[in-house]
py3Dmol code that shows the C-alpha trace and the ligand (Angstrom):
import py3Dmol

protein = """\
ATOM      1  CA  UNK A   1     -71.753 -67.527  32.826  1.00  0.00           C
ATOM      2  CA  UNK A   2     -68.188 -67.753  31.919  1.00  0.00           C
ATOM      3  CA  UNK A   3     -67.206 -69.496  28.650  1.00  0.00           C
ATOM      4  CA  UNK A   4     -64.313 -71.854  28.516  1.00  0.00           C
ATOM      5  CA  UNK A   5     -62.815 -72.788  25.212  1.00  0.00           C
ATOM      6  CA  UNK A   6     -61.470 -76.320  25.190  1.00  0.00           C
ATOM      7  CA  UNK A   7     -61.038 -79.390  23.034  1.00  0.00           C
ATOM      8  CA  UNK A   8     -59.339 -82.695  23.963  1.00  0.00           C
ATOM      9  CA  UNK A   9     -57.506 -82.196  20.641  1.00  0.00           C
ATOM     10  CA  UNK A  10     -55.374 -79.819  22.316  1.00  0.00           C
ATOM     11  CA  UNK A  11     -53.699 -82.751  24.208  1.00  0.00           C
ATOM     12  CA  UNK A  12     -52.445 -84.170  20.987  1.00  0.00           C
ATOM     13  CA  UNK A  13     -49.720 -81.657  20.463  1.00  0.00           C
ATOM     14  CA  UNK A  14     -47.165 -83.655  22.789  1.00  0.00           C
ATOM     15  CA  UNK A  15     -43.401 -83.491  23.268  1.00  0.00           C
ATOM     16  CA  UNK A  16     -41.141 -86.209  21.804  1.00  0.00           C
ATOM     17  CA  UNK A  17     -38.877 -85.792  24.744  1.00  0.00           C
ATOM     18  CA  UNK A  18     -39.424 -84.352  28.240  1.00  0.00           C
ATOM     19  CA  UNK A  19     -40.751 -80.813  27.999  1.00  0.00           C
ATOM     20  CA  UNK A  20     -42.255 -78.546  30.633  1.00  0.00           C
ATOM     21  CA  UNK A  21     -45.004 -77.384  27.949  1.00  0.00           C
ATOM     22  CA  UNK A  22     -46.963 -80.802  27.769  1.00  0.00           C
ATOM     23  CA  UNK A  23     -50.577 -81.947  27.564  1.00  0.00           C
ATOM     24  CA  UNK A  24     -50.777 -82.532  31.342  1.00  0.00           C
ATOM     25  CA  UNK A  25     -50.896 -78.785  31.844  1.00  0.00           C
ATOM     26  CA  UNK A  26     -54.278 -78.707  30.213  1.00  0.00           C
ATOM     27  CA  UNK A  27     -55.621 -81.747  31.968  1.00  0.00           C
ATOM     28  CA  UNK A  28     -54.517 -80.184  35.320  1.00  0.00           C
ATOM     29  CA  UNK A  29     -56.635 -77.128  34.422  1.00  0.00           C
ATOM     30  CA  UNK A  30     -59.726 -78.959  33.315  1.00  0.00           C
ATOM     31  CA  UNK A  31     -59.458 -81.425  36.378  1.00  0.00           C
ATOM     32  CA  UNK A  32     -59.084 -78.456  38.674  1.00  0.00           C
ATOM     33  CA  UNK A  33     -62.284 -76.612  37.166  1.00  0.00           C
ATOM     34  CA  UNK A  34     -64.320 -79.940  37.189  1.00  0.00           C
ATOM     35  CA  UNK A  35     -63.683 -80.693  40.679  1.00  0.00           C
ATOM     36  CA  UNK A  36     -64.545 -77.046  41.821  1.00  0.00           C
ATOM     37  CA  UNK A  37     -68.524 -77.414  42.158  1.00  0.00           C
ATOM     38  CA  UNK A  38     -69.086 -73.762  42.817  1.00  0.00           C
ATOM     39  CA  UNK A  39     -67.068 -72.753  39.778  1.00  0.00           C
ATOM     40  CA  UNK A  40     -68.450 -75.535  37.627  1.00  0.00           C
ATOM     41  CA  UNK A  41     -71.995 -74.528  37.722  1.00  0.00           C
ATOM     42  CA  UNK A  42     -70.907 -70.962  36.401  1.00  0.00           C
ATOM     43  CA  UNK A  43     -69.014 -72.067  33.306  1.00  0.00           C
ATOM     44  CA  UNK A  44     -69.907 -73.501  30.129  1.00  0.00           C
ATOM     45  CA  UNK A  45     -67.365 -75.310  27.720  1.00  0.00           C
ATOM     46  CA  UNK A  46     -67.332 -74.126  24.094  1.00  0.00           C
ATOM     47  CA  UNK A  47     -65.964 -76.006  21.261  1.00  0.00           C
ATOM     48  CA  UNK A  48     -63.199 -74.145  19.327  1.00  0.00           C
ATOM     49  CA  UNK A  49     -63.008 -73.857  15.508  1.00  0.00           C
ATOM     50  CA  UNK A  50     -59.737 -74.032  13.398  1.00  0.00           C
ATOM     51  CA  UNK A  51     -58.237 -70.943  12.189  1.00  0.00           C
ATOM     52  CA  UNK A  52     -57.663 -70.738   8.379  1.00  0.00           C
ATOM     53  CA  UNK A  53     -54.521 -69.947   6.710  1.00  0.00           C
ATOM     54  CA  UNK A  54     -55.882 -66.450   5.992  1.00  0.00           C
ATOM     55  CA  UNK A  55     -56.601 -65.850   9.573  1.00  0.00           C
ATOM     56  CA  UNK A  56     -53.188 -66.944  10.643  1.00  0.00           C
ATOM     57  CA  UNK A  57     -51.841 -64.442   8.111  1.00  0.00           C
ATOM     58  CA  UNK A  58     -53.734 -61.565   9.891  1.00  0.00           C
ATOM     59  CA  UNK A  59     -50.451 -61.326  11.909  1.00  0.00           C
ATOM     60  CA  UNK A  60     -47.981 -63.682  10.444  1.00  0.00           C
ATOM     61  CA  UNK A  61     -46.162 -63.636   7.044  1.00  0.00           C
ATOM     62  CA  UNK A  62     -46.944 -66.331   4.404  1.00  0.00           C
ATOM     63  CA  UNK A  63     -43.206 -67.410   4.927  1.00  0.00           C
ATOM     64  CA  UNK A  64     -43.804 -68.049   8.464  1.00  0.00           C
ATOM     65  CA  UNK A  65     -46.970 -70.013   7.987  1.00  0.00           C
ATOM     66  CA  UNK A  66     -45.262 -72.198   5.298  1.00  0.00           C
ATOM     67  CA  UNK A  67     -42.327 -72.721   7.438  1.00  0.00           C
ATOM     68  CA  UNK A  68     -44.445 -74.067  10.226  1.00  0.00           C
ATOM     69  CA  UNK A  69     -46.493 -76.112   7.827  1.00  0.00           C
ATOM     70  CA  UNK A  70     -43.693 -77.699   5.901  1.00  0.00           C
ATOM     71  CA  UNK A  71     -41.467 -78.236   8.820  1.00  0.00           C
ATOM     72  CA  UNK A  72     -44.314 -80.174  10.808  1.00  0.00           C
ATOM     73  CA  UNK A  73     -45.424 -82.059   7.553  1.00  0.00           C
ATOM     74  CA  UNK A  74     -41.829 -83.078   6.801  1.00  0.00           C
ATOM     75  CA  UNK A  75     -41.675 -84.788  10.435  1.00  0.00           C
ATOM     76  CA  UNK A  76     -39.326 -82.153  11.933  1.00  0.00           C
ATOM     77  CA  UNK A  77     -39.343 -82.574  15.824  1.00  0.00           C
ATOM     78  CA  UNK A  78     -37.911 -79.166  16.675  1.00  0.00           C
ATOM     79  CA  UNK A  79     -38.718 -75.856  14.842  1.00  0.00           C
ATOM     80  CA  UNK A  80     -36.281 -73.494  16.312  1.00  0.00           C
ATOM     81  CA  UNK A  81     -33.033 -73.766  18.345  1.00  0.00           C
ATOM     82  CA  UNK A  82     -34.477 -76.220  20.855  1.00  0.00           C
ATOM     83  CA  UNK A  83     -37.443 -74.759  22.623  1.00  0.00           C
ATOM     84  CA  UNK A  84     -40.297 -75.468  20.161  1.00  0.00           C
ATOM     85  CA  UNK A  85     -41.216 -79.086  19.565  1.00  0.00           C
ATOM     86  CA  UNK A  86     -43.552 -80.532  17.307  1.00  0.00           C
ATOM     87  CA  UNK A  87     -45.229 -83.895  16.422  1.00  0.00           C
ATOM     88  CA  UNK A  88     -47.564 -84.862  13.664  1.00  0.00           C
ATOM     89  CA  UNK A  89     -50.606 -83.233  15.180  1.00  0.00           C
ATOM     90  CA  UNK A  90     -49.000 -79.969  15.999  1.00  0.00           C
ATOM     91  CA  UNK A  91     -50.076 -78.054  12.853  1.00  0.00           C
ATOM     92  CA  UNK A  92     -53.678 -78.856  13.409  1.00  0.00           C
ATOM     93  CA  UNK A  93     -53.433 -78.235  17.160  1.00  0.00           C
ATOM     94  CA  UNK A  94     -51.838 -74.906  16.525  1.00  0.00           C
ATOM     95  CA  UNK A  95     -54.517 -73.849  14.044  1.00  0.00           C
ATOM     96  CA  UNK A  96     -57.274 -74.940  16.672  1.00  0.00           C
ATOM     97  CA  UNK A  97     -55.432 -72.895  19.399  1.00  0.00           C
ATOM     98  CA  UNK A  98     -55.551 -69.812  17.288  1.00  0.00           C
ATOM     99  CA  UNK A  99     -59.062 -70.756  16.167  1.00  0.00           C
ATOM    100  CA  UNK A 100     -60.183 -71.099  19.813  1.00  0.00           C
ATOM    101  CA  UNK A 101     -59.359 -67.490  20.301  1.00  0.00           C
ATOM    102  CA  UNK A 102     -61.138 -66.608  17.132  1.00  0.00           C
ATOM    103  CA  UNK A 103     -64.149 -68.521  18.358  1.00  0.00           C
ATOM    104  CA  UNK A 104     -64.029 -66.644  21.745  1.00  0.00           C
ATOM    105  CA  UNK A 105     -63.730 -63.222  20.035  1.00  0.00           C
ATOM    106  CA  UNK A 106     -66.883 -63.947  17.808  1.00  0.00           C
ATOM    107  CA  UNK A 107     -68.813 -65.175  20.736  1.00  0.00           C
ATOM    108  CA  UNK A 108     -68.286 -62.105  22.880  1.00  0.00           C
ATOM    109  CA  UNK A 109     -68.805 -59.898  20.009  1.00  0.00           C
ATOM    110  CA  UNK A 110     -72.286 -61.672  19.647  1.00  0.00           C
ATOM    111  CA  UNK A 111     -72.723 -60.995  23.304  1.00  0.00           C
ATOM    112  CA  UNK A 112     -73.365 -64.669  24.036  1.00  0.00           C
ATOM    113  CA  UNK A 113     -70.715 -64.649  26.665  1.00  0.00           C
ATOM    114  CA  UNK A 114     -68.963 -61.472  28.217  1.00  0.00           C
ATOM    115  CA  UNK A 115     -66.099 -63.406  29.745  1.00  0.00           C
ATOM    116  CA  UNK A 116     -64.263 -66.294  28.052  1.00  0.00           C
ATOM    117  CA  UNK A 117     -61.177 -68.326  28.996  1.00  0.00           C
ATOM    118  CA  UNK A 118     -59.400 -69.979  26.388  1.00  0.00           C
ATOM    119  CA  UNK A 119     -57.631 -73.045  27.636  1.00  0.00           C
ATOM    120  CA  UNK A 120     -55.516 -73.601  24.587  1.00  0.00           C
ATOM    121  CA  UNK A 121     -52.227 -74.761  23.781  1.00  0.00           C
ATOM    122  CA  UNK A 122     -49.497 -74.627  22.180  1.00  0.00           C
ATOM    123  CA  UNK A 123     -49.145 -71.084  23.736  1.00  0.00           C
ATOM    124  CA  UNK A 124     -48.689 -67.975  21.478  1.00  0.00           C
ATOM    125  CA  UNK A 125     -47.188 -64.809  22.835  1.00  0.00           C
ATOM    126  CA  UNK A 126     -43.652 -65.394  21.873  1.00  0.00           C
ATOM    127  CA  UNK A 127     -44.462 -66.031  18.404  1.00  0.00           C
ATOM    128  CA  UNK A 128     -43.513 -63.117  16.032  1.00  0.00           C
ATOM    129  CA  UNK A 129     -44.847 -62.285  12.778  1.00  0.00           C
ATOM    130  CA  UNK A 130     -42.137 -64.189  11.067  1.00  0.00           C
ATOM    131  CA  UNK A 131     -40.558 -66.324  13.829  1.00  0.00           C
ATOM    132  CA  UNK A 132     -41.333 -69.468  15.857  1.00  0.00           C
ATOM    133  CA  UNK A 133     -40.218 -68.953  19.317  1.00  0.00           C
ATOM    134  CA  UNK A 134     -40.511 -70.105  22.833  1.00  0.00           C
ATOM    135  CA  UNK A 135     -42.968 -73.229  22.470  1.00  0.00           C
ATOM    136  CA  UNK A 136     -45.183 -70.987  20.317  1.00  0.00           C
ATOM    137  CA  UNK A 137     -45.972 -71.426  16.571  1.00  0.00           C
ATOM    138  CA  UNK A 138     -48.801 -68.883  15.961  1.00  0.00           C
ATOM    139  CA  UNK A 139     -49.654 -65.962  18.197  1.00  0.00           C
ATOM    140  CA  UNK A 140     -52.866 -66.840  19.442  1.00  0.00           C
ATOM    141  CA  UNK A 141     -53.907 -63.582  21.126  1.00  0.00           C
ATOM    142  CA  UNK A 142     -52.471 -61.324  18.426  1.00  0.00           C
ATOM    143  CA  UNK A 143     -54.620 -63.195  15.793  1.00  0.00           C
ATOM    144  CA  UNK A 144     -57.607 -62.769  17.946  1.00  0.00           C
ATOM    145  CA  UNK A 145     -57.043 -59.128  18.395  1.00  0.00           C
ATOM    146  CA  UNK A 146     -56.556 -58.649  14.793  1.00  0.00           C
ATOM    147  CA  UNK A 147     -59.600 -60.545  13.888  1.00  0.00           C
ATOM    148  CA  UNK A 148     -61.473 -58.280  16.297  1.00  0.00           C
ATOM    149  CA  UNK A 149     -60.304 -55.182  14.434  1.00  0.00           C
ATOM    150  CA  UNK A 150     -60.937 -56.602  10.880  1.00  0.00           C
ATOM    151  CA  UNK A 151     -63.940 -58.721  11.181  1.00  0.00           C
ATOM    152  CA  UNK A 152     -65.829 -56.923  13.807  1.00  0.00           C
ATOM    153  CA  UNK A 153     -64.525 -53.530  13.059  1.00  0.00           C
ATOM    154  CA  UNK A 154     -63.150 -52.584  16.442  1.00  0.00           C
ATOM    155  CA  UNK A 155     -60.781 -49.601  16.828  1.00  0.00           C
ATOM    156  CA  UNK A 156     -59.256 -50.273  20.055  1.00  0.00           C
ATOM    157  CA  UNK A 157     -58.338 -53.592  21.713  1.00  0.00           C
ATOM    158  CA  UNK A 158     -56.199 -53.837  24.828  1.00  0.00           C
ATOM    159  CA  UNK A 159     -53.987 -56.772  25.764  1.00  0.00           C
ATOM    160  CA  UNK A 160     -52.654 -57.219  29.280  1.00  0.00           C
ATOM    161  CA  UNK A 161     -49.850 -59.861  29.611  1.00  0.00           C
ATOM    162  CA  UNK A 162     -48.972 -61.096  32.993  1.00  0.00           C
ATOM    163  CA  UNK A 163     -47.203 -64.111  31.947  1.00  0.00           C
ATOM    164  CA  UNK A 164     -43.705 -64.128  33.599  1.00  0.00           C
ATOM    165  CA  UNK A 165     -42.024 -63.908  30.227  1.00  0.00           C
ATOM    166  CA  UNK A 166     -42.226 -60.855  28.214  1.00  0.00           C
ATOM    167  CA  UNK A 167     -44.790 -61.161  25.293  1.00  0.00           C
ATOM    168  CA  UNK A 168     -42.123 -60.252  22.708  1.00  0.00           C
ATOM    169  CA  UNK A 169     -44.161 -61.679  19.710  1.00  0.00           C
ATOM    170  CA  UNK A 170     -47.395 -59.832  20.617  1.00  0.00           C
ATOM    171  CA  UNK A 171     -45.347 -56.597  21.259  1.00  0.00           C
ATOM    172  CA  UNK A 172     -43.441 -56.970  17.816  1.00  0.00           C
ATOM    173  CA  UNK A 173     -46.693 -57.565  15.801  1.00  0.00           C
ATOM    174  CA  UNK A 174     -48.489 -54.491  17.197  1.00  0.00           C
ATOM    175  CA  UNK A 175     -45.397 -52.190  17.747  1.00  0.00           C
ATOM    176  CA  UNK A 176     -46.394 -49.577  15.272  1.00  0.00           C
ATOM    177  CA  UNK A 177     -50.105 -49.808  15.802  1.00  0.00           C
ATOM    178  CA  UNK A 178     -52.347 -47.610  17.877  1.00  0.00           C
ATOM    179  CA  UNK A 179     -55.336 -49.890  17.662  1.00  0.00           C
ATOM    180  CA  UNK A 180     -53.778 -52.299  20.090  1.00  0.00           C
ATOM    181  CA  UNK A 181     -52.628 -51.399  23.467  1.00  0.00           C
ATOM    182  CA  UNK A 182     -50.165 -53.839  24.693  1.00  0.00           C
ATOM    183  CA  UNK A 183     -49.092 -53.887  28.463  1.00  0.00           C
ATOM    184  CA  UNK A 184     -46.638 -56.627  29.724  1.00  0.00           C
ATOM    185  CA  UNK A 185     -45.520 -57.301  33.296  1.00  0.00           C
ATOM    186  CA  UNK A 186     -42.688 -59.811  33.438  1.00  0.00           C
ATOM    187  CA  UNK A 187     -39.642 -60.994  35.189  1.00  0.00           C
ATOM    188  CA  UNK A 188     -36.401 -59.306  34.157  1.00  0.00           C
ATOM    189  CA  UNK A 189     -33.734 -60.624  33.554  1.00  0.00           C
ATOM    190  CA  UNK A 190     -35.454 -63.720  32.112  1.00  0.00           C
ATOM    191  CA  UNK A 191     -36.197 -65.276  28.710  1.00  0.00           C
ATOM    192  CA  UNK A 192     -36.667 -63.757  26.150  1.00  0.00           C
ATOM    193  CA  UNK A 193     -34.751 -60.636  27.340  1.00  0.00           C
ATOM    194  CA  UNK A 194     -36.782 -58.016  25.777  1.00  0.00           C
ATOM    195  CA  UNK A 195     -39.541 -55.799  27.427  1.00  0.00           C
ATOM    196  CA  UNK A 196     -37.527 -52.920  28.832  1.00  0.00           C
ATOM    197  CA  UNK A 197     -39.589 -49.974  30.014  1.00  0.00           C
ATOM    198  CA  UNK A 198     -38.086 -47.761  27.263  1.00  0.00           C
ATOM    199  CA  UNK A 199     -39.819 -50.044  24.650  1.00  0.00           C
ATOM    200  CA  UNK A 200     -42.903 -48.028  24.095  1.00  0.00           C
ATOM    201  CA  UNK A 201     -43.739 -48.578  20.278  1.00  0.00           C
ATOM    202  CA  UNK A 202     -42.811 -46.654  17.239  1.00  0.00           C
ATOM    203  CA  UNK A 203     -44.582 -44.430  14.717  1.00  0.00           C
ATOM    204  CA  UNK A 204     -48.309 -44.392  15.110  1.00  0.00           C
ATOM    205  CA  UNK A 205     -47.782 -47.136  17.903  1.00  0.00           C
ATOM    206  CA  UNK A 206     -45.656 -44.823  20.179  1.00  0.00           C
ATOM    207  CA  UNK A 207     -47.199 -44.733  23.520  1.00  0.00           C
ATOM    208  CA  UNK A 208     -49.370 -47.983  22.855  1.00  0.00           C
ATOM    209  CA  UNK A 209     -46.867 -50.390  24.247  1.00  0.00           C
ATOM    210  CA  UNK A 210     -46.152 -50.505  28.004  1.00  0.00           C
ATOM    211  CA  UNK A 211     -43.453 -52.617  29.631  1.00  0.00           C
ATOM    212  CA  UNK A 212     -43.047 -53.404  33.314  1.00  0.00           C
ATOM    213  CA  UNK A 213     -39.716 -55.509  33.773  1.00  0.00           C
ATOM    214  CA  UNK A 214     -39.724 -56.588  37.461  1.00  0.00           C
ATOM    215  CA  UNK A 215     -36.942 -58.064  39.389  1.00  0.00           C
ATOM    216  CA  UNK A 216     -36.867 -61.713  40.702  1.00  0.00           C
ATOM    217  CA  UNK A 217     -38.900 -62.396  43.748  1.00  0.00           C
ATOM    218  CA  UNK A 218     -41.516 -59.729  42.912  1.00  0.00           C
ATOM    219  CA  UNK A 219     -44.648 -60.542  44.789  1.00  0.00           C
ATOM    220  CA  UNK A 220     -48.432 -59.642  44.434  1.00  0.00           C
ATOM    221  CA  UNK A 221     -48.314 -56.525  46.426  1.00  0.00           C
ATOM    222  CA  UNK A 222     -46.080 -55.006  43.745  1.00  0.00           C
ATOM    223  CA  UNK A 223     -48.226 -56.400  40.810  1.00  0.00           C
ATOM    224  CA  UNK A 224     -51.372 -55.018  42.279  1.00  0.00           C
ATOM    225  CA  UNK A 225     -49.827 -51.592  42.994  1.00  0.00           C
ATOM    226  CA  UNK A 226     -48.761 -51.469  39.340  1.00  0.00           C
ATOM    227  CA  UNK A 227     -52.217 -52.257  38.283  1.00  0.00           C
ATOM    228  CA  UNK A 228     -53.834 -49.789  40.648  1.00  0.00           C
ATOM    229  CA  UNK A 229     -51.230 -46.970  39.888  1.00  0.00           C
ATOM    230  CA  UNK A 230     -50.560 -47.273  36.190  1.00  0.00           C
ATOM    231  CA  UNK A 231     -52.314 -49.970  34.254  1.00  0.00           C
ATOM    232  CA  UNK A 232     -55.956 -49.236  35.172  1.00  0.00           C
ATOM    233  CA  UNK A 233     -55.547 -45.601  34.478  1.00  0.00           C
ATOM    234  CA  UNK A 234     -53.780 -46.240  31.084  1.00  0.00           C
ATOM    235  CA  UNK A 235     -56.768 -48.573  30.192  1.00  0.00           C
ATOM    236  CA  UNK A 236     -59.299 -45.966  31.182  1.00  0.00           C
ATOM    237  CA  UNK A 237     -57.582 -43.427  28.871  1.00  0.00           C
ATOM    238  CA  UNK A 238     -57.392 -45.997  25.985  1.00  0.00           C
ATOM    239  CA  UNK A 239     -60.969 -46.869  26.333  1.00  0.00           C
ATOM    240  CA  UNK A 240     -60.766 -50.272  24.665  1.00  0.00           C
ATOM    241  CA  UNK A 241     -63.778 -52.107  22.942  1.00  0.00           C
ATOM    242  CA  UNK A 242     -62.389 -55.413  24.113  1.00  0.00           C
ATOM    243  CA  UNK A 243     -59.935 -56.405  26.731  1.00  0.00           C
ATOM    244  CA  UNK A 244     -57.689 -59.517  26.244  1.00  0.00           C
ATOM    245  CA  UNK A 245     -55.470 -61.159  28.788  1.00  0.00           C
ATOM    246  CA  UNK A 246     -52.375 -63.072  27.956  1.00  0.00           C
ATOM    247  CA  UNK A 247     -52.935 -65.218  30.993  1.00  0.00           C
ATOM    248  CA  UNK A 248     -49.740 -67.006  31.900  1.00  0.00           C
ATOM    249  CA  UNK A 249     -49.578 -68.487  35.441  1.00  0.00           C
ATOM    250  CA  UNK A 250     -45.714 -68.897  35.529  1.00  0.00           C
ATOM    251  CA  UNK A 251     -45.192 -66.029  37.783  1.00  0.00           C
ATOM    252  CA  UNK A 252     -46.452 -68.303  40.616  1.00  0.00           C
ATOM    253  CA  UNK A 253     -43.952 -68.865  43.445  1.00  0.00           C
ATOM    254  CA  UNK A 254     -43.947 -72.695  42.681  1.00  0.00           C
ATOM    255  CA  UNK A 255     -43.310 -72.299  39.039  1.00  0.00           C
ATOM    256  CA  UNK A 256     -40.061 -74.139  37.872  1.00  0.00           C
ATOM    257  CA  UNK A 257     -39.185 -71.661  34.996  1.00  0.00           C
ATOM    258  CA  UNK A 258     -39.151 -68.450  37.119  1.00  0.00           C
ATOM    259  CA  UNK A 259     -38.410 -66.673  40.430  1.00  0.00           C
ATOM    260  CA  UNK A 260     -41.484 -64.621  41.063  1.00  0.00           C
ATOM    261  CA  UNK A 261     -43.642 -64.724  44.234  1.00  0.00           C
ATOM    262  CA  UNK A 262     -47.208 -64.764  43.100  1.00  0.00           C
ATOM    263  CA  UNK A 263     -49.832 -67.042  44.764  1.00  0.00           C
ATOM    264  CA  UNK A 264     -53.314 -68.074  43.635  1.00  0.00           C
ATOM    265  CA  UNK A 265     -55.054 -65.150  45.343  1.00  0.00           C
ATOM    266  CA  UNK A 266     -52.916 -62.630  43.387  1.00  0.00           C
ATOM    267  CA  UNK A 267     -54.333 -63.809  40.079  1.00  0.00           C
ATOM    268  CA  UNK A 268     -57.825 -63.490  41.515  1.00  0.00           C
ATOM    269  CA  UNK A 269     -57.161 -59.915  42.742  1.00  0.00           C
ATOM    270  CA  UNK A 270     -55.570 -58.906  39.228  1.00  0.00           C
ATOM    271  CA  UNK A 271     -58.581 -60.521  37.524  1.00  0.00           C
ATOM    272  CA  UNK A 272     -61.044 -58.819  39.699  1.00  0.00           C
ATOM    273  CA  UNK A 273     -59.357 -55.271  39.073  1.00  0.00           C
ATOM    274  CA  UNK A 274     -59.696 -56.037  35.138  1.00  0.00           C
ATOM    275  CA  UNK A 275     -62.992 -57.383  35.607  1.00  0.00           C
ATOM    276  CA  UNK A 276     -64.444 -54.422  37.463  1.00  0.00           C
ATOM    277  CA  UNK A 277     -62.748 -52.070  34.814  1.00  0.00           C
ATOM    278  CA  UNK A 278     -64.375 -54.093  32.017  1.00  0.00           C
ATOM    279  CA  UNK A 279     -67.796 -53.771  33.813  1.00  0.00           C
ATOM    280  CA  UNK A 280     -67.418 -50.174  34.177  1.00  0.00           C
ATOM    281  CA  UNK A 281     -66.724 -49.360  30.510  1.00  0.00           C
ATOM    282  CA  UNK A 282     -69.082 -52.236  29.505  1.00  0.00           C
ATOM    283  CA  UNK A 283     -66.617 -54.355  27.381  1.00  0.00           C
ATOM    284  CA  UNK A 284     -66.062 -58.048  27.166  1.00  0.00           C
ATOM    285  CA  UNK A 285     -62.891 -59.888  28.176  1.00  0.00           C
ATOM    286  CA  UNK A 286     -61.095 -62.675  26.283  1.00  0.00           C
ATOM    287  CA  UNK A 287     -58.441 -64.426  28.477  1.00  0.00           C
ATOM    288  CA  UNK A 288     -55.996 -66.747  26.586  1.00  0.00           C
ATOM    289  CA  UNK A 289     -53.780 -69.249  28.519  1.00  0.00           C
ATOM    290  CA  UNK A 290     -50.065 -68.848  27.831  1.00  0.00           C
ATOM    291  CA  UNK A 291     -47.488 -70.438  30.418  1.00  0.00           C
ATOM    292  CA  UNK A 292     -47.602 -72.023  33.751  1.00  0.00           C
ATOM    293  CA  UNK A 293     -45.577 -75.050  34.498  1.00  0.00           C
ATOM    294  CA  UNK A 294     -46.205 -76.386  37.966  1.00  0.00           C
ATOM    295  CA  UNK A 295     -49.357 -78.343  37.366  1.00  0.00           C
ATOM    296  CA  UNK A 296     -50.865 -77.934  41.024  1.00  0.00           C
ATOM    297  CA  UNK A 297     -50.318 -74.202  40.993  1.00  0.00           C
ATOM    298  CA  UNK A 298     -51.636 -73.905  37.286  1.00  0.00           C
ATOM    299  CA  UNK A 299     -54.852 -75.773  38.099  1.00  0.00           C
ATOM    300  CA  UNK A 300     -55.487 -73.736  41.242  1.00  0.00           C
ATOM    301  CA  UNK A 301     -54.503 -70.324  39.625  1.00  0.00           C
ATOM    302  CA  UNK A 302     -56.716 -70.722  36.683  1.00  0.00           C
ATOM    303  CA  UNK A 303     -59.582 -71.408  39.073  1.00  0.00           C
ATOM    304  CA  UNK A 304     -58.953 -68.286  41.001  1.00  0.00           C
ATOM    305  CA  UNK A 305     -58.592 -66.346  37.753  1.00  0.00           C
ATOM    306  CA  UNK A 306     -62.001 -67.583  36.570  1.00  0.00           C
ATOM    307  CA  UNK A 307     -63.523 -66.628  40.135  1.00  0.00           C
ATOM    308  CA  UNK A 308     -62.336 -63.206  39.520  1.00  0.00           C
ATOM    309  CA  UNK A 309     -64.766 -62.946  36.620  1.00  0.00           C
ATOM    310  CA  UNK A 310     -67.751 -63.793  39.011  1.00  0.00           C
ATOM    311  CA  UNK A 311     -69.646 -60.870  40.600  1.00  0.00           C
ATOM    312  CA  UNK A 312     -71.971 -61.738  43.637  1.00  0.00           C
ATOM    313  CA  UNK A 313     -69.160 -60.992  46.294  1.00  0.00           C
ATOM    314  CA  UNK A 314     -71.812 -62.136  49.028  1.00  0.00           C
ATOM    315  CA  UNK A 315     -71.513 -65.775  47.689  1.00  0.00           C
ATOM    316  CA  UNK A 316     -67.865 -65.722  47.720  1.00  0.00           C
ATOM    317  CA  UNK A 317     -66.140 -64.029  50.646  1.00  0.00           C
ATOM    318  CA  UNK A 318     -62.596 -62.595  50.363  1.00  0.00           C
ATOM    319  CA  UNK A 319     -61.549 -65.045  53.090  1.00  0.00           C
ATOM    320  CA  UNK A 320     -62.844 -68.196  51.331  1.00  0.00           C
ATOM    321  CA  UNK A 321     -60.925 -67.062  48.101  1.00  0.00           C
ATOM    322  CA  UNK A 322     -57.553 -66.443  49.881  1.00  0.00           C
ATOM    323  CA  UNK A 323     -54.894 -69.060  49.459  1.00  0.00           C
ATOM    324  CA  UNK A 324     -52.472 -69.910  52.060  1.00  0.00           C
TER     325      UNK A 324
END
"""
ligand_1 = """\
1
ZN
Zn -44.263 -67.577 30.124
"""
view = py3Dmol.view(width=600, height=400)
view.addModel(protein, "pdb")
view.setStyle({"model": 0}, {"cartoon": {"style": "trace"}})
view.addModel(ligand_1, "xyz")
view.setStyle({"model": 1}, {"stick": {}})
view.zoomTo()
view.show()
């Protein structure tokens, strides 16, 4: 069974003006899962808890937490230069998004589920330790990773980030850490502009950040070859105790915010590679939603991602999983 962290409360964070990061994204995902009967009997919805201020502080400064809290409580609608909107529910929803990942980490560490997808929003991977950025308040996946290290005493957590945008926040938070291996594939040039292959970490973290900036119009063949030739071996060498995925689906060819060429089946194939590796080394996977802004592509891609966690290849042939 695959666990899905989800709550209708995630829909309450809504833009006061048109914005591509909107509640309809999650509704599209949930509808897509619920109308896929084969997938539906293999998943179980799990209720998220809220993160505490102390848990947000695992990776963020007190100043950052107070800035987010005070800005939202004061009724501010935009928390940065224009990307990151808020309404009166946004603080509670952001705490529930980070808490959703904490819930997932606790559940996999208790071995109740070994694969969990967190259908959470607002997204997190652009949020730095002291900076709201790119639709993100708190870095959900980084908080989950640090929680796994501090609460569950893990020594090695790997994060693979295939969102089309560089996960600058996650990189910044763990840049000098050897406990978290951060690997990002992203379009370059594109927002936020960071993520050069020369950015590899500093101090103890040197060699524990890996960036693959890819030119516009890169397709699945290149992504899969990078996984096969570089990423899988680095993961095996690192020998993580928990694998996390910053699962953005905005490198899809129909996504309005990028120029990449991935299709649904590419997300299936990338997931399958990571799933097989996690099986071989016997570790759980917590996948966390980041971007993805074409609703149809997003819903279908998340389903393919989840199918990549399912074993039993005789029940699902390659051909039935291939998208046109
Ligand atoms: Zn993105």
